[in-house]
SERO-4910 file (N, C-alpha, C, O; in steps of 0.05 Angstrom, whole numbers):
BEGIN
 pado doro    nc1    nc2    nc3   cac1   cac2   cac3    cc1    cc2    cc3    oc1    oc2    oc3
  Unk    A   2918   1253   1020   2904   1294   1017   2926   1311   1023   2946   1309   1037
  Unk    A   2916   1328   1008   2928   1345   1006   2931   1371   1022   2909   1378   1031
  Unk    A   2949   1386   1029   2936   1409   1048   2923   1430   1043   2912   1444   1059
  Unk    A   2923   1434   1003   2914   1452    999   2884   1446    990   2875   1460    972
  Unk    A   2871   1429   1000   2841   1422    987   2824   1430   1004   2827   1428   1028
  Unk    A   2802   1441    991   2774   1454   1001   2759   1436   1011   2761   1412   1005
  Unk    A   2744   1444   1025   2722   1434   1042   2710   1416   1028   2711   1392   1033
  Unk    A   2694   1429   1005   2680   1411    990   2697   1389    979   2685   1368    981
  Unk    A   2722   1387    969   2737   1369    959   2742   1349    980   2742   1325    973
  Unk    A   2746   1355   1005   2754   1336   1025   2728   1314   1030   2732   1291   1039
  Unk    A   2706   1322   1023   2677   1317   1035   2672   1301   1010   2661   1280   1013
  Unk    A   2676   1307    993   2676   1282    960   2692   1263    965   2683   1240    965
  Unk    A   2727   1267    971   2737   1248    972   2728   1225    994   2734   1202    993
  Unk    A   2714   1239   1011   2697   1225   1041   2682   1203   1024   2683   1178   1026
  Unk    A   2668   1217   1009   2640   1208   1002   2657   1183    981   2659   1161    992
  Unk    A   2665   1184    964   2684   1168    945   2698   1142    959   2697   1119    951
  Unk    A   2712   1150    982   2720   1134    996   2709   1114   1009   2723   1097   1020
  Unk    A   2682   1112   1010   2661   1103   1032   2647   1090   1012   2642   1066   1017
  Unk    A   2639   1101    984   2632   1084    961   2594   1092    974   2578   1074    979
  Unk    A   2587   1113    976   2566   1118    971   2562   1146    952   2579   1163    948
  Unk    A   2540   1145    943   2524   1163    917   2515   1180    930   2512   1181    954
  Unk    A   2509   1197    914   2497   1231    928   2472   1226    937   2466   1238    957
  Unk    A   2458   1212    928   2428   1194    925   2423   1187    959   2406   1195    975
  Unk    A   2447   1168    959   2444   1157    984   2442   1181    999   2421   1193   1000
  Unk    A   2463   1187   1012   2464   1208   1021   2437   1233   1024   2427   1238   1046
  Unk    A   2429   1242   1005   2409   1254   1013   2386   1232   1025   2371   1239   1044
  Unk    A   2386   1208   1014   2361   1200   1030   2368   1194   1059   2348   1191   1075
  Unk    A   2398   1191   1071   2392   1186   1089   2389   1216   1116   2377   1219   1137
  Unk    A   2411   1239   1097   2404   1268   1105   2386   1282   1105   2386   1302   1119
  Unk    A   2366   1275   1089   2341   1290   1081   2349   1307   1078   2346   1326   1092
  Unk    A   2366   1306   1049   2370   1346   1046   2379   1337   1010   2389   1315   1002
  Unk    A   2372   1363    994   2365   1358    965   2391   1354    958   2410   1367    967
  Unk    A   2393   1334    939   2410   1334    924   2436   1355    914   2460   1353    917
  Unk    A   2425   1370    907   2431   1400    898   2442   1416    918   2456   1437    916
  Unk    A   2434   1404    940   2462   1417    962   2484   1407    967   2506   1418    968
  Unk    A   2474   1378    973   2506   1356    966   2527   1366    950   2550   1370    957
  Unk    A   2516   1370    923   2523   1379    894   2534   1413    906   2555   1418    917
  Unk    A   2525   1420    904   2536   1449    912   2566   1444    937   2589   1452    936
  Unk    A   2553   1428    958   2577   1434    979   2608   1425    961   2627   1440    961
  Unk    A   2606   1398    949   2622   1385    942   2639   1408    920   2663   1410    913
  Unk    A   2623   1419    915   2634   1443    890   2644   1459    899   2662   1472    888
  Unk    A   2632   1465    935   2651   1495    942   2627   1524    927   2628   1549    925
  Unk    A   2610   1505    921   2582   1530    913   2567   1545    930   2543   1546    929
  Unk    A   2582   1560    951   2571   1560    975   2542   1577    960   2521   1570    969
  Unk    A   2542   1593    943   2517   1616    931   2492   1601    922   2470   1609    914
  Unk    A   2503   1572    926   2474   1555    918   2464   1547    946   2443   1535    948
  Unk    A   2475   1552    963   2464   1550    990   2442   1557   1003   2449   1581    999
  Unk    A   2417   1560   1019   2405   1577   1033   2425   1604   1045   2448   1605   1036
  Unk    A   2418   1618   1059   2431   1638   1063   2441   1631   1094   2419   1627   1105
  Unk    A   2462   1628   1115   2468   1625   1139   2457   1592   1140   2447   1583   1161
  Unk    A   2460   1574   1112   2466   1548   1122   2488   1536   1109   2487   1512   1103
  Unk    A   2505   1547   1103   2526   1532   1088   2550   1526   1116   2567   1509   1111
  Unk    A   2549   1534   1131   2568   1516   1159   2556   1492   1170   2568   1473   1177
  Unk    A   2531   1495   1172   2513   1475   1184   2509   1451   1165   2505   1428   1173
  Unk    A   2511   1457   1143   2503   1437   1120   2527   1416   1122   2527   1392   1122
  Unk    A   2556   1442   1122   2580   1428   1111   2585   1408   1129   2596   1386   1124
  Unk    A   2572   1423   1165   2577   1397   1184   2566   1368   1198   2575   1350   1212
  Unk    A   2535   1382   1180   2520   1360   1179   2539   1334   1164   2546   1312   1173
  Unk    A   2543   1346   1137   2558   1323   1115   2575   1313   1126   2572   1290   1134
  Unk    A   2599   1328   1131   2626   1313   1154   2625   1306   1164   2644   1290   1166
  Unk    A   2602   1305   1191   2597   1285   1204   2590   1256   1197   2598   1236   1208
  Unk    A   2575   1258   1178   2559   1235   1168   2585   1218   1155   2584   1195   1162
  Unk    A   2608   1225   1136   2626   1217   1128   2649   1214   1149   2665   1197   1141
  Unk    A   2654   1223   1169   2676   1223   1192   2694   1239   1179   2715   1228   1173
  Unk    A   2690   1258   1174   2709   1280   1169   2704   1300   1197   2682   1305   1208
  Unk    A   2730   1308   1206   2736   1327   1223   2743   1351   1215   2765   1352   1205
  Unk    A   2729   1375   1216   2729   1400   1208   2747   1419   1221   2756   1440   1213
  Unk    A   2751   1401   1247   2767   1425   1262   2792   1414   1264   2805   1421   1284
  Unk    A   2804   1394   1246   2826   1387   1238   2837   1406   1221   2859   1417   1223
  Unk    A   2814   1411   1196   2822   1414   1174   2814   1457   1174   2803   1472   1158
  Unk    A   2827   1461   1198   2812   1488   1206   2819   1508   1182   2803   1526   1177
  Unk    A   2839   1506   1168   2842   1530   1146   2825   1517   1121   2818   1539   1112
  Unk    A   2816   1504   1107   2794   1499   1087   2761   1513   1110   2742   1527   1103
  Unk    A   2768   1502   1131   2735   1501   1140   2730   1542   1143   2710   1555   1139
  Unk    A   2753   1550   1151   2749   1589   1152   2742   1602   1125   2733   1625   1123
  Unk    A   2747   1582   1104   2744   1586   1072   2706   1588   1071   2695   1605   1057
  Unk    A   2692   1572   1085   2658   1573   1086   2649   1589   1099   2655   1592   1122
  Unk    A   2631   1605   1086   2621   1633   1085   2607   1626   1115   2598   1603   1118
  Unk    A   2607   1642   1132   2589   1642   1158   2607   1650   1188   2596   1657   1209
  Unk    A   2627   1648   1184   2656   1647   1207   2654   1671   1214   2647   1690   1199
  Unk    A   2661   1673   1245   2653   1686   1253   2683   1698   1266   2698   1680   1274
  Unk    A   2695   1728   1270   2722   1734   1273   2719   1743   1299   2705   1763   1301
  Unk    A   2730   1732   1324   2728   1748   1346   2756   1758   1348   2779   1749   1345
  Unk    A   2741   1787   1356   2766   1813   1371   2779   1798   1389   2768   1777   1394
  Unk    A   2806   1804   1403   2814   1798   1425   2801   1818   1438   2797   1839   1427
  Unk    A   2790   1815   1467   2775   1829   1492   2801   1848   1497   2826   1847   1497
  Unk    A   2777   1867   1502   2793   1898   1502   2800   1900   1532   2778   1896   1542
  Unk    A   2816   1904   1553   2817   1911   1582   2795   1937   1587   2775   1934   1601
  Unk    A   2800   1958   1575   2782   1971   1583   2757   1977   1575   2744   1997   1581
  Unk    A   2750   1961   1564   2722   1966   1542   2711   1938   1577   2692   1945   1591
  Unk    A   2722   1921   1582   2714   1899   1607   2716   1914   1628   2696   1911   1641
  Unk    A   2737   1934   1640   2727   1954   1658   2706   1961   1657   2688   1951   1672
  Unk    A   2700   1983   1635   2678   2001   1637   2656   1986   1639   2638   1996   1652
  Unk    A   2651   1961   1627   2623   1948   1632   2620   1938   1659   2596   1938   1666
  Unk    A   2636   1928   1677   2639   1921   1699   2630   1946   1722   2614   1944   1741
  Unk    A   2648   1969   1713   2635   2002   1725   2603   2006   1715   2591   2008   1736
  Unk    A   2589   2008   1698   2567   2006   1692   2545   1989   1704   2522   1996   1711
  Unk    A   2558   1965   1707   2538   1938   1711   2545   1949   1745   2524   1958   1753
  Unk    A   2558   1950   1758   2561   1960   1792   2534   1979   1786   2511   1971   1791
  Unk    A   2539   2010   1773   2529   2022   1781   2490   2022   1779   2473   2031   1795
  Unk    A   2486   2004   1750   2458   1994   1753   2450   1974   1776   2432   1981   1791
  Unk    A   2460   1956   1780   2461   1947   1811   2450   1961   1835   2428   1958   1844
  Unk    A   2468   1976   1844   2459   1991   1868   2441   2008   1852   2425   2016   1869
  Unk    A   2434   2019   1829   2414   2037   1828   2382   2018   1831   2360   2027   1838
  Unk    A   2389   1995   1823   2365   1971   1827   2367   1974   1857   2352   1990   1869
  Unk    A   2382   1963   1868   2378   1967   1899   2364   1985   1911   2347   1975   1926
  Unk    A   2365   2014   1909   2361   2037   1924   2334   2040   1908   2322   2061   1914
  Unk    A   2323   2027   1891   2297   2042   1878   2276   2015   1904   2259   2024   1919
  Unk    A   2284   1987   1902   2269   1974   1911   2274   1983   1946   2254   1984   1960
  Unk    A   2294   1988   1956   2293   2004   1983   2282   2029   1985   2286   2040   2007
  Unk    A   2266   2043   1964   2246   2057   1959   2222   2057   1966   2208   2067   1984
  Unk    A   2220   2039   1945   2188   2020   1943   2178   2008   1969   2155   2009   1977
  Unk    A   2198   1995   1983   2187   1973   2004   2190   1987   2031   2175   1982   2050
  Unk    A   2211   2008   2034   2210   2013   2057   2204   2048   2055   2223   2064   2060
  Unk    A   2191   2052   2052   2193   2092   2051   2200   2104   2080   2193   2097   2102
  Unk    A   2218   2124   2072   2221   2143   2092   2198   2155   2100   2176   2151   2091
  Unk    A   2207   2177   2126   2185   2200   2127   2185   2220   2106   2165   2233   2100
  Unk    A   2215   2223   2092   2216   2245   2071   2192   2246   2053   2182   2265   2041
  Unk    A   2182   2208   2055   2167   2204   2034   2136   2198   2045   2118   2186   2034
  Unk    A   2136   2209   2068   2103   2199   2080   2085   2216   2067   2093   2233   2052
  Unk    A   2051   2210   2073   2037   2222   2068   2035   2243   2072   2047   2247   2094
  Unk    A   2027   2263   2066   2013   2297   2070   1991   2280   2087   1982   2258   2083
  Unk    A   1985   2302   2112   1963   2300   2126   1936   2303   2109   1936   2316   2088
  Unk    A   1923   2296   2115   1886   2311   2100   1886   2329   2119   1895   2329   2142
  Unk    A   1871   2351   2100   1864   2374   2102   1844   2369   2127   1833   2348   2132
  Unk    A   1840   2395   2141   1828   2393   2168   1800   2386   2164   1792   2371   2182
  Unk    A   1777   2394   2138   1754   2392   2140   1749   2373   2124   1726   2371   2118
  Unk    A   1772   2347   2110   1764   2331   2098   1766   2304   2133   1752   2283   2134
  Unk    A   1787   2312   2156   1793   2294   2164   1775   2297   2189   1780   2283   2209
  Unk    A   1753   2318   2190   1732   2321   2204   1706   2306   2198   1687   2301   2213
  Unk    A   1709   2299   2174   1680   2283   2162   1692   2256   2174   1713   2246   2181
  Unk    A   1656   2248   2174   1657   2213   2190   1672   2201   2164   1680   2212   2143
  Unk    A   1674   2176   2173   1683   2154   2155   1658   2147   2153   1641   2150   2171
  Unk    A   1656   2137   2133   1625   2119   2121   1622   2096   2122   1628   2087   2101
  Unk    A   1613   2076   2142   1612   2048   2156   1599   2036   2135   1576   2040   2126
  Unk    A   1626   2009   2122   1611   1996   2106   1599   1972   2121   1607   1962   2142
  Unk    A   1578   1966   2106   1547   1941   2116   1566   1924   2120   1587   1922   2107
  Unk    A   1557   1907   2141   1573   1883   2150   1571   1853   2124   1549   1847   2114
  Unk    A   1592   1841   2120   1582   1818   2100   1547   1805   2110   1538   1806   2133
  Unk    A   1535   1797   2089   1518   1777   2093   1524   1746   2113   1545   1733   2110
  Unk    A   1514   1741   2124   1524   1712   2142   1525   1690   2117   1512   1690   2096
  Unk    A   1537   1679   2122   1536   1647   2102   1512   1628   2102   1500   1620   2121
  Unk    A   1508   1622   2080   1490   1611   2078   1487   1580   2098   1508   1569   2106
  Unk    A   1463   1569   2103   1472   1545   2121   1454   1521   2102   1454   1497   2108
  Unk    A   1442   1531   2083   1430   1510   2067   1450   1484   2060   1472   1488   2050
  Unk    A   1443   1463   2065   1462   1439   2055   1473   1433   2035   1495   1423   2030
  Unk    A   1452   1442   2018   1464   1435   1983   1456   1473   1971   1434   1474   1959
  Unk    A   1465   1491   1974   1460   1510   1956   1456   1514   1931   1466   1495   1918
  Unk    A   1446   1530   1918   1434   1520   1888   1452   1551   1875   1453   1575   1882
  Unk    A   1463   1537   1856   1483   1553   1835   1459   1571   1819   1441   1564   1804
  Unk    A   1468   1600   1830   1465   1618   1816   1433   1634   1826   1420   1652   1815
  Unk    A   1430   1616   1855   1423   1637   1874   1441   1659   1896   1464   1655   1906
  Unk    A   1423   1681   1898   1435   1706   1898   1427   1698   1937   1447   1701   1950
  Unk    A   1407   1690   1949   1398   1693   1975   1388   1666   1964   1381   1661   1941
  Unk    A   1388   1646   1993   1375   1626   2003   1346   1621   1994   1334   1643   1991
  Unk    A   1337   1608   1991   1302   1606   1996   1291   1598   2024   1299   1584   2042
  Unk    A   1268   1613   2021   1258   1622   2045   1255   1584   2055   1249   1567   2038
  Unk    A   1258   1578   2080   1248   1554   2097   1216   1547   2084   1213   1526   2071
  Unk    A   1191   1566   2090   1170   1566   2090   1159   1600   2089   1161   1619   2104
  Unk    A   1147   1595   2064   1132   1625   2060   1104   1606   2042   1099   1582   2042
  Unk    A   1093   1630   2029   1055   1636   2025   1060   1605   2009   1042   1589   2012
  Unk    A   1072   1599   2000   1078   1576   1972   1086   1550   1991   1091   1529   1980
  Unk    A   1088   1551   2010   1086   1520   2032   1111   1524   2036   1123   1546   2034
  Unk    A   1122   1495   2045   1142   1483   2066   1166   1473   2039   1162   1456   2022
  Unk    A   1189   1488   2043   1211   1478   2023   1225   1444   2030   1238   1435   2049
  Unk    A   1221   1438   2017   1232   1407   2013   1251   1403   1993   1249   1406   1968
  Unk    A   1277   1394   2011   1311   1381   1989   1313   1366   1995   1314   1362   2020
  Unk    A   1318   1338   1968   1323   1318   1973   1345   1310   1950   1343   1311   1925
  Unk    A   1370   1298   1971   1394   1291   1945   1397   1260   1956   1390   1253   1979
  Unk    A   1412   1238   1931   1411   1223   1934   1440   1213   1932   1456   1229   1923
  Unk    A   1448   1190   1938   1466   1178   1931   1466   1147   1909   1481   1134   1893
  Unk    A   1443   1147   1920   1435   1125   1897   1411   1125   1887   1400   1147   1883
  Unk    A   1396   1100   1880   1366   1104   1863   1345   1110   1881   1340   1086   1885
  Unk    A   1333   1119   1892   1304   1117   1918   1282   1118   1900   1285   1122   1876
  Unk    A   1264   1115   1908   1236   1116   1893   1223   1134   1920   1223   1124   1943
  Unk    A   1214   1159   1914   1209   1172   1936   1176   1187   1932   1173   1198   1911
  Unk    A   1159   1186   1947   1134   1188   1952   1122   1211   1962   1118   1204   1986
  Unk    A   1113   1234   1960   1101   1253   1977   1069   1256   1976   1056   1266   1958
  Unk    A   1059   1242   2003   1029   1242   2007   1014   1267   2024   1007   1266   2047
  Unk    A   1012   1284   2011    997   1305   2029    967   1292   2052    953   1273   2045
  Unk    A    965   1300   2065    937   1301   2087    917   1295   2067    923   1307   2046
  Unk    A    901   1285   2066    872   1297   2047    857   1322   2048    849   1335   2028
  Unk    A    853   1331   2078    850   1354   2089    863   1379   2075    850   1400   2076
  Unk    A    892   1378   2061    905   1405   2042    891   1403   2017    894   1422   2002
  Unk    A    878   1384   2009    876   1383   1978    896   1381   1965    894   1387   1941
  Unk    A    916   1376   1972    948   1373   1946    939   1343   1940    923   1329   1951
  Unk    A    957   1339   1917    954   1309   1898    978   1296   1907    997   1312   1905
  Unk    A    987   1270   1918   1003   1257   1917   1021   1261   1894   1011   1263   1872
  Unk    A   1053   1263   1900   1071   1264   1880   1094   1236   1880   1102   1225   1900
  Unk    A   1097   1232   1862   1118   1207   1864   1144   1216   1845   1141   1228   1824
  Unk    A   1170   1208   1856   1190   1216   1844   1207   1199   1851   1210   1190   1874
  Unk    A   1222   1191   1828   1251   1172   1820   1279   1190   1832   1287   1207   1816
  Unk    A   1291   1189   1851   1316   1211   1853   1340   1186   1848   1345   1164   1858
  Unk    A   1353   1205   1825   1382   1189   1816   1403   1197   1833   1399   1208   1855
  Unk    A   1425   1191   1822   1453   1188   1839   1454   1228   1835   1444   1237   1814
  Unk    A   1463   1245   1852   1467   1267   1859   1449   1279   1837   1458   1289   1817
  Unk    A   1422   1279   1844   1407   1293   1818   1391   1303   1844   1379   1285   1856
  Unk    A   1388   1333   1856   1364   1347   1880   1341   1346   1878   1337   1339   1855
  Unk    A   1321   1348   1888   1294   1350   1878   1281   1366   1904   1276   1353   1925
  Unk    A   1276   1395   1903   1266   1412   1908   1233   1427   1902   1228   1438   1880
  Unk    A   1215   1427   1920   1191   1431   1918   1181   1442   1953   1187   1439   1976
  Unk    A   1161   1457   1937   1148   1453   1962   1110   1452   1970   1091   1456   1954
  Unk    A   1107   1446   1994   1084   1439   1996   1069   1449   2022   1083   1452   2042
  Unk    A   1043   1455   2023   1024   1467   2034   1009   1441   2045   1002   1420   2034
  Unk    A   1009   1454   2079    991   1432   2094   1010   1407   2100   1031   1402   2088
  Unk    A    999   1391   2122   1014   1371   2131   1022   1352   2110   1013   1353   2087
  Unk    A   1040   1334   2119   1045   1317   2091   1060   1290   2099   1068   1285   2121
  Unk    A   1060   1278   2080   1081   1243   2096   1093   1239   2070   1084   1240   2047
  Unk    A   1119   1234   2082   1146   1229   2065   1153   1200   2058   1162   1187   2077
  Unk    A   1152   1190   2040   1163   1158   2044   1187   1159   2022   1186   1168   1999
  Unk    A   1208   1144   2036   1228   1138   2018   1227   1105   2021   1215   1093   2039
  Unk    A   1242   1093   2001   1239   1063   1990   1275   1059   2000   1284   1038   1993
  Unk    A   1283   1067   2007   1319   1061   2009   1329   1095   2021   1343   1113   2011
  Unk    A   1319   1093   2038   1324   1124   2063   1352   1123   2061   1361   1145   2055
  Unk    A   1371   1100   2064   1404   1103   2071   1414   1124   2050   1431   1141   2058
  Unk    A   1406   1125   2028   1416   1135   2015   1418   1164   1998   1430   1172   1978
  Unk    A   1395   1176   2024   1382   1199   2019   1385   1217   2041   1380   1207   2063
  Unk    A   1392   1244   2041   1399   1265   2046   1366   1279   2044   1357   1288   2023
  Unk    A   1349   1281   2072   1331   1297   2070   1329   1328   2093   1332   1329   2117
  Unk    A   1323   1348   2076   1322   1363   2090   1289   1382   2089   1279   1388   2067
  Unk    A   1279   1389   2112   1254   1399   2111   1255   1420   2124   1265   1418   2146
  Unk    A   1245   1447   2117   1239   1474   2127   1268   1473   2131   1272   1469   2155
  Unk    A   1290   1475   2120   1317   1488   2132   1330   1475   2148   1348   1485   2161
  Unk    A   1324   1453   2150   1330   1430   2179   1333   1405   2170   1315   1392   2160
  Unk    A   1363   1393   2172   1362   1370   2168   1352   1350   2177   1355   1347   2201
  Unk    A   1338   1327   2162   1318   1306   2182   1336   1280   2179   1340   1266   2159
  Unk    A   1349   1276   2216   1374   1243   2217   1352   1221   2215   1349   1205   2234
  Unk    A   1339   1219   2195   1321   1189   2198   1341   1159   2209   1335   1137   2219
  Unk    A   1361   1169   2204   1368   1142   2216   1380   1115   2203   1399   1102   2210
  Unk    A   1359   1110   2178   1350   1096   2160   1388   1085   2148   1408   1099   2145
  Unk    A   1384   1058   2145   1405   1043   2132   1401   1044   2102   1381   1052   2090
  Unk    A   1422   1034   2093   1413   1033   2057   1396   1010   2053   1404    989   2063
  Unk    A   1376   1009   2042   1360    985   2036   1336    979   2051   1323    958   2049
  Unk    A   1330   1001   2069   1318   1007   2089   1284   1034   2080   1285   1057   2072
  Unk    A   1269   1025   2084   1250   1040   2075   1241   1067   2104   1250   1063   2127
  Unk    A   1226   1089   2099   1229   1099   2129   1199   1126   2118   1203   1144   2102
  Unk    A   1183   1124   2126   1158   1147   2135   1167   1158   2156   1178   1150   2177
  Unk    A   1159   1188   2141   1162   1213   2165   1137   1229   2154   1127   1230   2132
  Unk    A   1128   1243   2187   1105   1259   2184   1111   1282   2191   1129   1284   2207
  Unk    A   1096   1309   2179   1101   1338   2179   1078   1348   2177   1058   1340   2164
  Unk    A   1080   1371   2194   1057   1381   2202   1067   1410   2178   1088   1417   2168
  Unk    A   1039   1421   2177   1039   1453   2154   1063   1472   2160   1066   1492   2145
  Unk    A   1079   1469   2183   1097   1489   2186   1129   1464   2181   1151   1475   2185
  Unk    A   1129   1440   2174   1150   1429   2166   1157   1419   2192   1181   1413   2190
  Unk    A   1149   1414   2214   1157   1406   2243   1157   1373   2240   1136   1360   2236
  Unk    A   1178   1365   2241   1172   1329   2242   1158   1312   2269   1166   1303   2291
  Unk    A   1133   1312   2253   1122   1285   2277   1136   1267   2285   1134   1248   2269
  Unk    A   1148   1263   2299   1164   1234   2306   1139   1222   2322   1121   1234   2333
  Unk    A   1143   1193   2320   1132   1180   2327   1136   1170   2367   1158   1166   2377
  Unk    A   1110   1170   2382   1121   1168   2408   1133   1147   2418   1116   1129   2416
  Unk    A   1152   1137   2428   1161   1113   2432   1145   1094   2448   1129   1103   2464
  Unk    A   1147   1071   2447   1124   1053   2466   1124   1063   2496   1141   1078   2506
  Unk    A   1105   1052   2507   1100   1050   2538   1117   1032   2552   1114   1008   2549
  Unk    A   1135   1040   2569   1147   1014   2581   1139   1003   2607   1142   1017   2627
  Unk    A   1128    977   2609   1121    966   2646   1137    967   2650   1159    965   2640
  Unk    A   1124    971   2676   1139    960   2708   1143    932   2700   1129    916   2687
  Unk    A   1172    931   2717   1178    898   2714   1160    884   2746   1159    890   2770
  Unk    A   1151    866   2733   1140    854   2758   1150    848   2780   1172    837   2778
  Unk    A   1142    850   2801   1161    841   2831   1163    817   2839   1144    802   2840
  Unk    A   1193    810   2847   1194    780   2851   1186    769   2872   1191    782   2892
  Unk    A   1175    750   2876   1157    742   2896   1182    711   2908   1199    698   2897
  Unk    A   1172    712   2933   1192    698   2951   1188    664   2940   1167    655   2929
  Unk    A   1208    652   2945   1208    619   2936   1207    603   2969   1226    597   2984
  Unk    A   1188    600   2971   1177    580   2992   1186    556   2998   1188    550   3021
  Unk    A   1191    542   2985   1209    517   2982   1230    524   3004   1231    516   3027
  Unk    A   1248    543   2987   1279    548   2989   1282    560   3018   1303    557   3031
  Unk    A   1250    578   3029   1261    578   3053   1250    571   3081   1251    579   3105
  Unk    A   1239    553   3068   1222    534   3090   1194    548   3106   1185    570   3103
  Unk    A   1184    528   3122   1161    543   3140   1175    559   3158   1197    552   3167
  Unk    A   1166    576   3162   1179    597   3188   1162    587   3213   1138    579   3214
  Unk    A   1186    588   3238   1175    571   3266   1149    583   3276   1138    574   3296
***
């Protein structure tokens, strides 16, 4: 290998020594054949601008050529950057400028975070300070509904002229039957609850609510949660008056225990 060989000649000799064709290199490196031909011919103007040195390095790495060892030849490839030796005065000036910028940034941060009395606020004019401050209205109380409906600005009234509000939500399938009492003149309704599908309706007058799978249903009548206490698969019937009050069945009366009678045989006859 001659000392005056160019990069193109070095890569051409390395390719021939390995017995590789330009077509094979083009397929392996996914490069056009014309780029490999231009590199071996040192025709750097035929390559895309700024790609001469990267393409030469890529081809040299495949052929096992160390371009750092051939520094003089590689310097002839366009794109080499000449680094000027550092200037001590320039470095000193840059350090001074960076120090001043850092100090100015710290002062700005302190001025924004900890304003002094000189930066204090001007007192309000007397005619403004004498004005009463406007009192903001208190925020509305949070909704106590168990399942607020999306889009409602205010919760629905539990009881209005349309009747009692009933809200049902199920965690599983449940058959619901709403049976108004005959004197109310309303028709009975049957509905199948699905998972997470709420059912909200209003009923006028007293009514009965029948659930065939009460353990999976949350019941709310007139804004109050009804703790029916049933398990999954158990039926439940609840009766309510015209204002939505739960008419719980009264427990059966308990009979007083019978008085114990003395055992004559054990005590024996008295003297």
